PyMOL commands that place a pseudoatom at each C-alpha (Angstrom):
pseudoatom trace, name=CA, resn=MET, resi=1, chain=A, elem=C, hetatm=0, pos=[88.783, -24.652, 8.725]
pseudoatom trace, name=CA, resn=SER, resi=2, chain=A, elem=C, hetatm=0, pos=[87.935, -21.121, 7.753]
pseudoatom trace, name=CA, resn=PRO, resi=3, chain=A, elem=C, hetatm=0, pos=[85.293, -20.733, 5.055]
pseudoatom trace, name=CA, resn=ARG, resi=4, chain=A, elem=C, hetatm=0, pos=[86.406, -20.227, 1.518]
pseudoatom trace, name=CA, resn=HIS, resi=5, chain=A, elem=C, hetatm=0, pos=[86.845, -16.728, 0.268]
pseudoatom trace, name=CA, resn=GLY, resi=6, chain=A, elem=C, hetatm=0, pos=[83.610, -15.470, -1.295]
pseudoatom trace, name=CA, resn=SER, resi=7, chain=A, elem=C, hetatm=0, pos=[81.258, -18.131, 0.147]
pseudoatom trace, name=CA, resn=ARG, resi=8, chain=A, elem=C, hetatm=0, pos=[78.300, -17.209, 2.375]
pseudoatom trace, name=CA, resn=PRO, resi=9, chain=A, elem=C, hetatm=0, pos=[77.554, -19.040, 5.576]
pseudoatom trace, name=CA, resn=SER, resi=10, chain=A, elem=C, hetatm=0, pos=[74.115, -20.664, 5.826]
pseudoatom trace, name=CA, resn=LEU, resi=11, chain=A, elem=C, hetatm=0, pos=[71.707, -18.639, 7.981]
pseudoatom trace, name=CA, resn=PRO, resi=12, chain=A, elem=C, hetatm=0, pos=[69.518, -20.381, 10.551]
pseudoatom trace, name=CA, resn=GLY, resi=13, chain=A, elem=C, hetatm=0, pos=[65.960, -20.800, 9.353]
pseudoatom trace, name=CA, resn=ARG, resi=14, chain=A, elem=C, hetatm=0, pos=[66.859, -20.193, 5.687]
pseudoatom trace, name=CA, resn=LEU, resi=15, chain=A, elem=C, hetatm=0, pos=[67.136, -22.778, 2.988]
pseudoatom trace, name=CA, resn=GLY, resi=16, chain=A, elem=C, hetatm=0, pos=[70.469, -22.986, 1.306]
pseudoatom trace, name=CA, resn=ARG, resi=17, chain=A, elem=C, hetatm=0, pos=[70.948, -24.237, -2.217]
pseudoatom trace, name=CA, resn=ARG, resi=18, chain=A, elem=C, hetatm=0, pos=[71.692, -27.743, -1.048]
pseudoatom trace, name=CA, resn=ASP, resi=19, chain=A, elem=C, hetatm=0, pos=[68.552, -28.144, 1.090]
pseudoatom trace, name=CA, resn=ALA, resi=20, chain=A, elem=C, hetatm=0, pos=[66.121, -26.087, -1.034]
pseudoatom trace, name=CA, resn=GLY, resi=21, chain=A, elem=C, hetatm=0, pos=[63.989, -29.185, -1.687]
pseudoatom trace, name=CA, resn=GLN, resi=22, chain=A, elem=C, hetatm=0, pos=[63.775, -30.133, 1.966]
pseudoatom trace, name=CA, resn=LEU, resi=23, chain=A, elem=C, hetatm=0, pos=[61.464, -28.735, 4.681]
pseudoatom trace, name=CA, resn=THR, resi=24, chain=A, elem=C, hetatm=0, pos=[62.349, -28.572, 8.309]
pseudoatom trace, name=CA, resn=PRO, resi=25, chain=A, elem=C, hetatm=0, pos=[60.100, -30.440, 10.768]
pseudoatom trace, name=CA, resn=ALA, resi=26, chain=A, elem=C, hetatm=0, pos=[58.796, -27.100, 12.067]
pseudoatom trace, name=CA, resn=VAL, resi=27, chain=A, elem=C, hetatm=0, pos=[57.648, -26.034, 8.581]
pseudoatom trace, name=CA, resn=ARG, resi=28, chain=A, elem=C, hetatm=0, pos=[56.115, -29.448, 7.861]
pseudoatom trace, name=CA, resn=SER, resi=29, chain=A, elem=C, hetatm=0, pos=[54.109, -29.233, 11.075]
pseudoatom trace, name=CA, resn=LEU, resi=30, chain=A, elem=C, hetatm=0, pos=[52.392, -26.082, 9.765]
pseudoatom trace, name=CA, resn=GLY, resi=31, chain=A, elem=C, hetatm=0, pos=[50.732, -28.005, 6.894]
pseudoatom trace, name=CA, resn=PRO, resi=32, chain=A, elem=C, hetatm=0, pos=[47.492, -29.000, 8.719]
pseudoatom trace, name=CA, resn=LEU, resi=33, chain=A, elem=C, hetatm=0, pos=[47.199, -25.523, 10.219]
pseudoatom trace, name=CA, resn=LEU, resi=34, chain=A, elem=C, hetatm=0, pos=[47.551, -23.873, 6.809]
pseudoatom trace, name=CA, resn=LEU, resi=35, chain=A, elem=C, hetatm=0, pos=[44.917, -26.234, 5.363]
pseudoatom trace, name=CA, resn=LEU, resi=36, chain=A, elem=C, hetatm=0, pos=[42.511, -25.377, 8.184]
pseudoatom trace, name=CA, resn=LEU, resi=37, chain=A, elem=C, hetatm=0, pos=[43.113, -21.669, 7.578]
pseudoatom trace, name=CA, resn=VAL, resi=38, chain=A, elem=C, hetatm=0, pos=[42.346, -22.018, 3.864]
pseudoatom trace, name=CA, resn=VAL, resi=39, chain=A, elem=C, hetatm=0, pos=[39.108, -23.902, 4.583]
pseudoatom trace, name=CA, resn=SER, resi=40, chain=A, elem=C, hetatm=0, pos=[38.058, -21.230, 7.092]
pseudoatom trace, name=CA, resn=LEU, resi=41, chain=A, elem=C, hetatm=0, pos=[38.640, -18.487, 4.532]
pseudoatom trace, name=CA, resn=VAL, resi=42, chain=A, elem=C, hetatm=0, pos=[36.567, -20.322, 1.917]
pseudoatom trace, name=CA, resn=LEU, resi=43, chain=A, elem=C, hetatm=0, pos=[33.677, -20.838, 4.316]
pseudoatom trace, name=CA, resn=GLY, resi=44, chain=A, elem=C, hetatm=0, pos=[33.920, -17.240, 5.444]
pseudoatom trace, name=CA, resn=CYS, resi=45, chain=A, elem=C, hetatm=0, pos=[33.473, -16.053, 1.880]
pseudoatom trace, name=CA, resn=GLU, resi=46, chain=A, elem=C, hetatm=0, pos=[30.184, -17.928, 1.445]
pseudoatom trace, name=CA, resn=VAL, resi=47, chain=A, elem=C, hetatm=0, pos=[27.575, -15.755, -0.265]
pseudoatom trace, name=CA, resn=VAL, resi=48, chain=A, elem=C, hetatm=0, pos=[24.710, -14.863, 2.063]
pseudoatom trace, name=CA, resn=GLU, resi=49, chain=A, elem=C, hetatm=0, pos=[21.387, -14.084, 0.402]
pseudoatom trace, name=CA, resn=PRO, resi=50, chain=A, elem=C, hetatm=0, pos=[19.921, -10.735, 1.577]
pseudoatom trace, name=CA, resn=ASP, resi=51, chain=A, elem=C, hetatm=0, pos=[16.605, -10.677, 3.352]
pseudoatom trace, name=CA, resn=PRO, resi=52, chain=A, elem=C, hetatm=0, pos=[13.628, -9.942, 1.082]
pseudoatom trace, name=CA, resn=PRO, resi=53, chain=A, elem=C, hetatm=0, pos=[12.608, -6.267, 1.129]
pseudoatom trace, name=CA, resn=LYS, resi=54, chain=A, elem=C, hetatm=0, pos=[9.939, -5.402, 3.632]
pseudoatom trace, name=CA, resn=PRO, resi=55, chain=A, elem=C, hetatm=0, pos=[6.711, -3.871, 2.279]
pseudoatom trace, name=CA, resn=GLN, resi=56, chain=A, elem=C, hetatm=0, pos=[6.589, -0.102, 2.489]
pseudoatom trace, name=CA, resn=GLY, resi=57, chain=A, elem=C, hetatm=0, pos=[3.928, 1.473, 4.670]
pseudoatom trace, name=CA, resn=PRO, resi=58, chain=A, elem=C, hetatm=0, pos=[1.528, -0.064, 7.169]
pseudoatom trace, name=CA, resn=MET, resi=59, chain=A, elem=C, hetatm=0, pos=[0.133, -3.583, 7.104]
pseudoatom trace, name=CA, resn=LEU, resi=60, chain=A, elem=C, hetatm=0, pos=[-3.101, -3.575, 5.098]
pseudoatom trace, name=CA, resn=TYR, resi=61, chain=A, elem=C, hetatm=0, pos=[-6.112, -5.872, 5.331]
pseudoatom trace, name=CA, resn=PRO, resi=62, chain=A, elem=C, hetatm=0, pos=[-8.514, -6.625, 2.421]
pseudoatom trace, name=CA, resn=VAL, resi=63, chain=A, elem=C, hetatm=0, pos=[-11.632, -4.690, 3.387]
pseudoatom trace, name=CA, resn=ARG, resi=64, chain=A, elem=C, hetatm=0, pos=[-14.654, -4.832, 1.099]
pseudoatom trace, name=CA, resn=GLY, resi=65, chain=A, elem=C, hetatm=0, pos=[-18.418, -4.633, 1.304]
pseudoatom trace, name=CA, resn=ARG, resi=66, chain=A, elem=C, hetatm=0, pos=[-21.612, -3.357, -0.295]
pseudoatom trace, name=CA, resn=VAL, resi=67, chain=A, elem=C, hetatm=0, pos=[-23.559, -0.103, -0.153]
pseudoatom trace, name=CA, resn=THR, resi=68, chain=A, elem=C, hetatm=0, pos=[-27.318, -0.095, -0.616]
pseudoatom trace, name=CA, resn=VAL, resi=69, chain=A, elem=C, hetatm=0, pos=[-30.119, 2.419, -0.153]
pseudoatom trace, name=CA, resn=ASP, resi=70, chain=A, elem=C, hetatm=0, pos=[-33.321, 0.820, 1.078]
pseudoatom trace, name=CA, resn=GLY, resi=71, chain=A, elem=C, hetatm=0, pos=[-31.890, -2.510, -0.059]
pseudoatom trace, name=CA, resn=LYS, resi=72, chain=A, elem=C, hetatm=0, pos=[-31.007, -1.397, -3.584]
pseudoatom trace, name=CA, resn=PRO, resi=73, chain=A, elem=C, hetatm=0, pos=[-27.358, -1.049, -4.732]
pseudoatom trace, name=CA, resn=LEU, resi=74, chain=A, elem=C, hetatm=0, pos=[-25.894, 2.436, -4.939]
pseudoatom trace, name=CA, resn=ALA, resi=75, chain=A, elem=C, hetatm=0, pos=[-23.425, 2.709, -7.836]
pseudoatom trace, name=CA, resn=LYS, resi=76, chain=A, elem=C, hetatm=0, pos=[-20.604, 5.250, -8.202]
pseudoatom trace, name=CA, resn=ALA, resi=77, chain=A, elem=C, hetatm=0, pos=[-20.719, 6.299, -4.558]
pseudoatom trace, name=CA, resn=ILE, resi=78, chain=A, elem=C, hetatm=0, pos=[-17.469, 7.089, -2.769]
pseudoatom trace, name=CA, resn=VAL, resi=79, chain=A, elem=C, hetatm=0, pos=[-16.719, 5.082, 0.377]
pseudoatom trace, name=CA, resn=ALA, resi=80, chain=A, elem=C, hetatm=0, pos=[-14.021, 6.435, 2.695]
pseudoatom trace, name=CA, resn=PHE, resi=81, chain=A, elem=C, hetatm=0, pos=[-12.627, 4.874, 5.864]
pseudoatom trace, name=CA, resn=LEU, resi=82, chain=A, elem=C, hetatm=0, pos=[-11.173, 7.783, 7.858]
pseudoatom trace, name=CA, resn=PRO, resi=83, chain=A, elem=C, hetatm=0, pos=[-9.238, 7.151, 11.102]
pseudoatom trace, name=CA, resn=GLU, resi=84, chain=A, elem=C, hetatm=0, pos=[-10.920, 8.211, 14.320]
pseudoatom trace, name=CA, resn=PHE, resi=85, chain=A, elem=C, hetatm=0, pos=[-7.514, 9.213, 15.669]
pseudoatom trace, name=CA, resn=SER, resi=86, chain=A, elem=C, hetatm=0, pos=[-4.728, 11.001, 13.826]
pseudoatom trace, name=CA, resn=ASP, resi=87, chain=A, elem=C, hetatm=0, pos=[-1.988, 8.636, 15.044]
pseudoatom trace, name=CA, resn=GLY, resi=88, chain=A, elem=C, hetatm=0, pos=[-3.328, 5.425, 13.527]
pseudoatom trace, name=CA, resn=GLY, resi=89, chain=A, elem=C, hetatm=0, pos=[-5.078, 3.829, 10.581]
pseudoatom trace, name=CA, resn=THR, resi=90, chain=A, elem=C, hetatm=0, pos=[-5.094, 4.754, 6.904]
pseudoatom trace, name=CA, resn=HIS, resi=91, chain=A, elem=C, hetatm=0, pos=[-7.204, 7.000, 4.691]
pseudoatom trace, name=CA, resn=SER, resi=92, chain=A, elem=C, hetatm=0, pos=[-8.606, 4.306, 2.408]
pseudoatom trace, name=CA, resn=VAL, resi=93, chain=A, elem=C, hetatm=0, pos=[-11.186, 4.972, -0.306]
pseudoatom trace, name=CA, resn=ALA, resi=94, chain=A, elem=C, hetatm=0, pos=[-13.169, 3.142, -2.963]
pseudoatom trace, name=CA, resn=GLU, resi=95, chain=A, elem=C, hetatm=0, pos=[-15.876, 3.660, -5.572]
pseudoatom trace, name=CA, resn=THR, resi=96, chain=A, elem=C, hetatm=0, pos=[-18.899, 1.393, -5.578]
pseudoatom trace, name=CA, resn=LYS, resi=97, chain=A, elem=C, hetatm=0, pos=[-19.530, -0.776, -8.615]
pseudoatom trace, name=CA, resn=PRO, resi=98, chain=A, elem=C, hetatm=0, pos=[-22.918, -1.174, -10.377]
pseudoatom trace, name=CA, resn=ASP, resi=99, chain=A, elem=C, hetatm=0, pos=[-23.884, -3.864, -7.863]
pseudoatom trace, name=CA, resn=GLY, resi=100, chain=A, elem=C, hetatm=0, pos=[-22.951, -1.591, -4.949]
pseudoatom trace, name=CA, resn=THR, resi=101, chain=A, elem=C, hetatm=0, pos=[-19.824, -3.504, -3.955]
pseudoatom trace, name=CA, resn=TYR, resi=102, chain=A, elem=C, hetatm=0, pos=[-16.543, -1.800, -3.112]
pseudoatom trace, name=CA, resn=GLU, resi=103, chain=A, elem=C, hetatm=0, pos=[-12.940, -2.723, -2.274]
pseudoatom trace, name=CA, resn=LEU, resi=104, chain=A, elem=C, hetatm=0, pos=[-10.909, -0.176, -0.356]
pseudoatom trace, name=CA, resn=ALA, resi=105, chain=A, elem=C, hetatm=0, pos=[-7.377, 0.920, -1.242]
pseudoatom trace, name=CA, resn=TYR, resi=106, chain=A, elem=C, hetatm=0, pos=[-4.703, 3.095, 0.344]
pseudoatom trace, name=CA, resn=MET, resi=107, chain=A, elem=C, hetatm=0, pos=[-2.104, 4.949, -1.747]
pseudoatom trace, name=CA, resn=GLY, resi=108, chain=A, elem=C, hetatm=0, pos=[-2.641, 2.560, -4.649]
pseudoatom trace, name=CA, resn=ARG, resi=109, chain=A, elem=C, hetatm=0, pos=[-2.376, -0.533, -2.449]
pseudoatom trace, name=CA, resn=PRO, resi=110, chain=A, elem=C, hetatm=0, pos=[-5.521, -2.580, -1.766]
pseudoatom trace, name=CA, resn=GLY, resi=111, chain=A, elem=C, hetatm=0, pos=[-6.604, -2.716, 1.839]
pseudoatom trace, name=CA, resn=VAL, resi=112, chain=A, elem=C, hetatm=0, pos=[-7.033, -0.806, 5.090]
pseudoatom trace, name=CA, resn=GLY, resi=113, chain=A, elem=C, hetatm=0, pos=[-4.730, -0.453, 8.066]
pseudoatom trace, name=CA, resn=ARG, resi=114, chain=A, elem=C, hetatm=0, pos=[-5.588, -1.652, 11.535]
pseudoatom trace, name=CA, resn=GLY, resi=115, chain=A, elem=C, hetatm=0, pos=[-7.675, 0.707, 13.655]
pseudoatom trace, name=CA, resn=GLY, resi=116, chain=A, elem=C, hetatm=0, pos=[-11.018, 2.323, 14.309]
pseudoatom trace, name=CA, resn=TYR, resi=117, chain=A, elem=C, hetatm=0, pos=[-12.691, 4.316, 11.530]
pseudoatom trace, name=CA, resn=ARG, resi=118, chain=A, elem=C, hetatm=0, pos=[-15.472, 6.696, 10.784]
pseudoatom trace, name=CA, resn=VAL, resi=119, chain=A, elem=C, hetatm=0, pos=[-17.033, 5.713, 7.486]
pseudoatom trace, name=CA, resn=VAL, resi=120, chain=A, elem=C, hetatm=0, pos=[-18.220, 8.338, 5.025]
pseudoatom trace, name=CA, resn=VAL, resi=121, chain=A, elem=C, hetatm=0, pos=[-20.340, 7.545, 1.969]
pseudoatom trace, name=CA, resn=SER, resi=122, chain=A, elem=C, hetatm=0, pos=[-20.611, 10.364, -0.560]
pseudoatom trace, name=CA, resn=TYR, resi=123, chain=A, elem=C, hetatm=0, pos=[-22.830, 10.665, -3.619]
pseudoatom trace, name=CA, resn=ILE, resi=124, chain=A, elem=C, hetatm=0, pos=[-22.362, 14.022, -5.341]
pseudoatom trace, name=CA, resn=VAL, resi=125, chain=A, elem=C, hetatm=0, pos=[-24.214, 14.812, -8.577]
pseudoatom trace, name=CA, resn=GLY, resi=126, chain=A, elem=C, hetatm=0, pos=[-23.421, 17.762, -10.818]
pseudoatom trace, name=CA, resn=PRO, resi=127, chain=A, elem=C, hetatm=0, pos=[-25.871, 19.984, -12.716]
pseudoatom trace, name=CA, resn=ASN, resi=128, chain=A, elem=C, hetatm=0, pos=[-25.220, 17.882, -15.817]
pseudoatom trace, name=CA, resn=GLY, resi=129, chain=A, elem=C, hetatm=0, pos=[-26.398, 14.773, -13.979]
pseudoatom trace, name=CA, resn=LYS, resi=130, chain=A, elem=C, hetatm=0, pos=[-22.904, 13.274, -13.744]
pseudoatom trace, name=CA, resn=VAL, resi=131, chain=A, elem=C, hetatm=0, pos=[-21.878, 11.596, -10.499]
pseudoatom trace, name=CA, resn=ALA, resi=132, chain=A, elem=C, hetatm=0, pos=[-18.557, 12.700, -9.011]
pseudoatom trace, name=CA, resn=ASP, resi=133, chain=A, elem=C, hetatm=0, pos=[-16.587, 9.466, -9.194]
pseudoatom trace, name=CA, resn=LEU, resi=134, chain=A, elem=C, hetatm=0, pos=[-13.258, 8.637, -7.604]
pseudoatom trace, name=CA, resn=LYS, resi=135, chain=A, elem=C, hetatm=0, pos=[-11.338, 10.224, -10.467]
pseudoatom trace, name=CA, resn=ALA, resi=136, chain=A, elem=C, hetatm=0, pos=[-13.195, 13.498, -9.948]
pseudoatom trace, name=CA, resn=HIS, resi=137, chain=A, elem=C, hetatm=0, pos=[-12.223, 13.436, -6.277]
pseudoatom trace, name=CA, resn=SER, resi=138, chain=A, elem=C, hetatm=0, pos=[-8.555, 12.920, -7.190]
pseudoatom trace, name=CA, resn=PRO, resi=139, chain=A, elem=C, hetatm=0, pos=[-7.823, 15.268, -10.099]
pseudoatom trace, name=CA, resn=VAL, resi=140, chain=A, elem=C, hetatm=0, pos=[-4.388, 15.120, -11.660]
pseudoatom trace, name=CA, resn=ASP, resi=141, chain=A, elem=C, hetatm=0, pos=[-4.330, 18.881, -12.013]
pseudoatom trace, name=CA, resn=THR, resi=142, chain=A, elem=C, hetatm=0, pos=[-5.507, 21.755, -9.853]
pseudoatom trace, name=CA, resn=ALA, resi=143, chain=A, elem=C, hetatm=0, pos=[-8.787, 22.202, -11.740]
pseudoatom trace, name=CA, resn=MET, resi=144, chain=A, elem=C, hetatm=0, pos=[-11.825, 20.970, -9.843]
pseudoatom trace, name=CA, resn=ALA, resi=145, chain=A, elem=C, hetatm=0, pos=[-14.191, 18.677, -11.684]
pseudoatom trace, name=CA, resn=PRO, resi=146, chain=A, elem=C, hetatm=0, pos=[-17.453, 20.456, -12.632]
pseudoatom trace, name=CA, resn=GLU, resi=147, chain=A, elem=C, hetatm=0, pos=[-19.542, 17.885, -10.780]
pseudoatom trace, name=CA, resn=LEU, resi=148, chain=A, elem=C, hetatm=0, pos=[-17.655, 18.755, -7.589]
pseudoatom trace, name=CA, resn=ASN, resi=149, chain=A, elem=C, hetatm=0, pos=[-17.502, 22.494, -8.178]
pseudoatom trace, name=CA, resn=LYS, resi=150, chain=A, elem=C, hetatm=0, pos=[-21.253, 22.884, -8.746]
pseudoatom trace, name=CA, resn=GLY, resi=151, chain=A, elem=C, hetatm=0, pos=[-22.472, 19.500, -7.594]
pseudoatom trace, name=CA, resn=LYS, resi=152, chain=A, elem=C, hetatm=0, pos=[-24.717, 18.592, -4.694]
pseudoatom trace, name=CA, resn=GLU, resi=153, chain=A, elem=C, hetatm=0, pos=[-24.401, 15.877, -2.074]
pseudoatom trace, name=CA, resn=LEU, resi=154, chain=A, elem=C, hetatm=0, pos=[-27.484, 13.671, -2.271]
pseudoatom trace, name=CA, resn=LEU, resi=155, chain=A, elem=C, hetatm=0, pos=[-26.790, 11.659, 0.881]
pseudoatom trace, name=CA, resn=PRO, resi=156, chain=A, elem=C, hetatm=0, pos=[-27.692, 13.216, 4.239]
pseudoatom trace, name=CA, resn=PRO, resi=157, chain=A, elem=C, hetatm=0, pos=[-24.916, 14.346, 6.622]
pseudoatom trace, name=CA, resn=ARG, resi=158, chain=A, elem=C, hetatm=0, pos=[-25.433, 11.299, 8.849]
pseudoatom trace, name=CA, resn=TYR, resi=159, chain=A, elem=C, hetatm=0, pos=[-23.736, 9.336, 6.064]
pseudoatom trace, name=CA, resn=SER, resi=160, chain=A, elem=C, hetatm=0, pos=[-21.687, 11.883, 4.087]
pseudoatom trace, name=CA, resn=ASP, resi=161, chain=A, elem=C, hetatm=0, pos=[-20.259, 14.234, 6.754]
pseudoatom trace, name=CA, resn=PHE, resi=162, chain=A, elem=C, hetatm=0, pos=[-17.190, 13.142, 8.694]
pseudoatom trace, name=CA, resn=SER, resi=163, chain=A, elem=C, hetatm=0, pos=[-18.240, 14.977, 11.856]
pseudoatom trace, name=CA, resn=LYS, resi=164, chain=A, elem=C, hetatm=0, pos=[-21.822, 13.677, 11.735]
pseudoatom trace, name=CA, resn=THR, resi=165, chain=A, elem=C, hetatm=0, pos=[-21.618, 10.221, 10.193]
pseudoatom trace, name=CA, resn=GLU, resi=166, chain=A, elem=C, hetatm=0, pos=[-23.330, 7.370, 11.997]
pseudoatom trace, name=CA, resn=LEU, resi=167, chain=A, elem=C, hetatm=0, pos=[-21.262, 4.787, 10.144]
pseudoatom trace, name=CA, resn=GLY, resi=168, chain=A, elem=C, hetatm=0, pos=[-18.173, 3.193, 11.594]
pseudoatom trace, name=CA, resn=ALA, resi=169, chain=A, elem=C, hetatm=0, pos=[-15.896, 0.167, 11.386]
pseudoatom trace, name=CA, resn=THR, resi=170, chain=A, elem=C, hetatm=0, pos=[-13.056, -1.442, 13.309]
pseudoatom trace, name=CA, resn=VAL, resi=171, chain=A, elem=C, hetatm=0, pos=[-10.395, -3.285, 11.343]
pseudoatom trace, name=CA, resn=LEU, resi=172, chain=A, elem=C, hetatm=0, pos=[-8.435, -5.944, 13.226]
pseudoatom trace, name=CA, resn=PRO, resi=173, chain=A, elem=C, hetatm=0, pos=[-5.952, -8.572, 12.001]
pseudoatom trace, name=CA, resn=ALA, resi=174, chain=A, elem=C, hetatm=0, pos=[-8.404, -11.324, 12.909]
pseudoatom trace, name=CA, resn=GLY, resi=175, chain=A, elem=C, hetatm=0, pos=[-11.235, -9.705, 10.935]
pseudoatom trace, name=CA, resn=PRO, resi=176, chain=A, elem=C, hetatm=0, pos=[-13.971, -9.255, 9.980]
pseudoatom trace, name=CA, resn=PHE, resi=177, chain=A, elem=C, hetatm=0, pos=[-13.011, -7.650, 6.680]
pseudoatom trace, name=CA, resn=THR, resi=178, chain=A, elem=C, hetatm=0, pos=[-16.486, -7.267, 5.132]
pseudoatom trace, name=CA, resn=PHE, resi=179, chain=A, elem=C, hetatm=0, pos=[-18.570, -4.198, 5.968]
pseudoatom trace, name=CA, resn=ASP, resi=180, chain=A, elem=C, hetatm=0, pos=[-21.970, -3.710, 4.339]
pseudoatom trace, name=CA, resn=PHE, resi=181, chain=A, elem=C, hetatm=0, pos=[-23.840, -0.423, 4.723]
pseudoatom trace, name=CA, resn=ASN, resi=182, chain=A, elem=C, hetatm=0, pos=[-27.580, -0.317, 4.127]
pseudoatom trace, name=CA, resn=LEU, resi=183, chain=A, elem=C, hetatm=0, pos=[-28.493, 3.372, 4.052]
pseudoatom trace, name=CA, resn=GLU, resi=184, chain=A, elem=C, hetatm=0, pos=[-31.990, 4.689, 4.568]
pseudoatom trace, name=CA, resn=GLY, resi=185, chain=A, elem=C, hetatm=0, pos=[-33.504, 6.679, 1.702]
pseudoatom trace, name=CA, resn=PRO, resi=186, chain=A, elem=C, hetatm=0, pos=[-34.679, 8.573, -0.041]
pseudoatom trace, name=CA, resn=LEU, resi=187, chain=A, elem=C, hetatm=0, pos=[-31.808, 10.507, -1.580]
pseudoatom trace, name=CA, resn=LEU, resi=188, chain=A, elem=C, hetatm=0, pos=[-31.959, 14.280, -1.557]
pseudoatom trace, name=CA, resn=GLU, resi=189, chain=A, elem=C, hetatm=0, pos=[-33.131, 16.239, -4.593]
pseudoatom trace, name=CA, resn=PRO, resi=190, chain=A, elem=C, hetatm=0, pos=[-30.456, 16.654, -7.286]
pseudoatom trace, name=CA, resn=PRO, resi=191, chain=A, elem=C, hetatm=0, pos=[-29.237, 20.096, -8.402]
pseudoatom trace, name=CA, resn=ALA, resi=192, chain=A, elem=C, hetatm=0, pos=[-31.047, 22.026, -11.105]
pseudoatom trace, name=CA, resn=GLN, resi=193, chain=A, elem=C, hetatm=0, pos=[-30.581, 20.651, -14.591]
pseudoatom trace, name=CA, resn=ALA, resi=194, chain=A, elem=C, hetatm=0, pos=[-27.916, 22.100, -16.849]
pseudoatom trace, name=CA, resn=PRO, resi=195, chain=A, elem=C, hetatm=0, pos=[-29.041, 24.391, -19.686]
pseudoatom trace, name=CA, resn=ARG, resi=196, chain=A, elem=C, hetatm=0, pos=[-30.191, 22.682, -22.829]
pseudoatom trace, name=CA, resn=GLY, resi=197, chain=A, elem=C, hetatm=0, pos=[-27.427, 21.818, -25.238]
pseudoatom trace, name=CA, resn=GLU, resi=198, chain=A, elem=C, hetatm=0, pos=[-25.103, 20.562, -22.491]
pseudoatom trace, name=CA, resn=PRO, resi=199, chain=A, elem=C, hetatm=0, pos=[-24.896, 16.757, -22.681]
pseudoatom trace, name=CA, resn=ALA, resi=200, chain=A, elem=C, hetatm=0, pos=[-26.388, 14.832, -19.827]
pseudoatom trace, name=CA, resn=HIS, resi=201, chain=A, elem=C, hetatm=0, pos=[-24.615, 11.902, -18.235]
pseudoatom trace, name=CA, resn=GLU, resi=202, chain=A, elem=C, hetatm=0, pos=[-25.980, 8.720, -16.815]
pseudoatom trace, name=CA, resn=THR, resi=203, chain=A, elem=C, hetatm=0, pos=[-26.008, 8.675, -13.039]
pseudoatom trace, name=CA, resn=GLY, resi=204, chain=A, elem=C, hetatm=0, pos=[-25.849, 5.792, -10.612]
pseudoatom trace, name=CA, resn=ALA, resi=205, chain=A, elem=C, hetatm=0, pos=[-28.398, 3.090, -10.058]
pseudoatom trace, name=CA, resn=LEU, resi=206, chain=A, elem=C, hetatm=0, pos=[-30.351, 5.081, -7.505]
pseudoatom trace, name=CA, resn=SER, resi=207, chain=A, elem=C, hetatm=0, pos=[-30.085, 8.603, -8.824]
pseudoatom trace, name=CA, resn=PRO, resi=208, chain=A, elem=C, hetatm=0, pos=[-33.432, 10.325, -8.243]
pseudoatom trace, name=CA, resn=PRO, resi=209, chain=A, elem=C, hetatm=0, pos=[-35.391, 11.739, -11.146]
pseudoatom trace, name=CA, resn=ALA, resi=210, chain=A, elem=C, hetatm=0, pos=[-34.749, 15.311, -12.149]
pseudoatom trace, name=CA, resn=PRO, resi=211, chain=A, elem=C, hetatm=0, pos=[-37.199, 17.820, -10.699]
pseudoatom trace, name=CA, resn=THR, resi=212, chain=A, elem=C, hetatm=0, pos=[-40.068, 18.828, -12.930]
pseudoatom trace, name=CA, resn=GLN, resi=213, chain=A, elem=C, hetatm=0, pos=[-40.154, 22.317, -14.331]
for i in range(1, 213): cmd.bond("trace and resi %d" % i, "trace and resi %d" % (i + 1))
show_as sticks, trace
zoom trace
């Protein structure tokens, strides 16, 4: 019989009105595969925690020690570990405490990088008797601190001059990390006293007496 006028023949692979609630065996066989695909997508969207940020700059080691002159602590001295070679190490500095101890830091981070160093110990005193501390060596503006501008280095070049220092240290991951420096005195004579009326400042533990007039 020919189809009725106006009716549409059923197309292969499509669901007609009469079999809209039924699935062909081929479609039903896709169920497990679709489930596996959904599970794979869920697992693939799992949140992965990012790696913790790595510290900026070189690996630093906690270097500390004590500076004495003839066995007595030297306060307010500047200790600098300066690399022997330009391609390694860090420029780490510290200021000695009243008991002569120091803890080095590099760019605001405590410690010293691995490598060989020349060690410089500086003790500069100004005409007003004030010791040039770490802040004076690192001014926030372009003006030089008076104790540096007109001050005098009281330690001999074998301790205070980079090209002549006899002090050295090697920093390795396995240590040691403690470096004590017992300097031989006496300190050099301080600069001439400031004119009267200018306030004097207390110097370090081993500052020599002012010269007599």
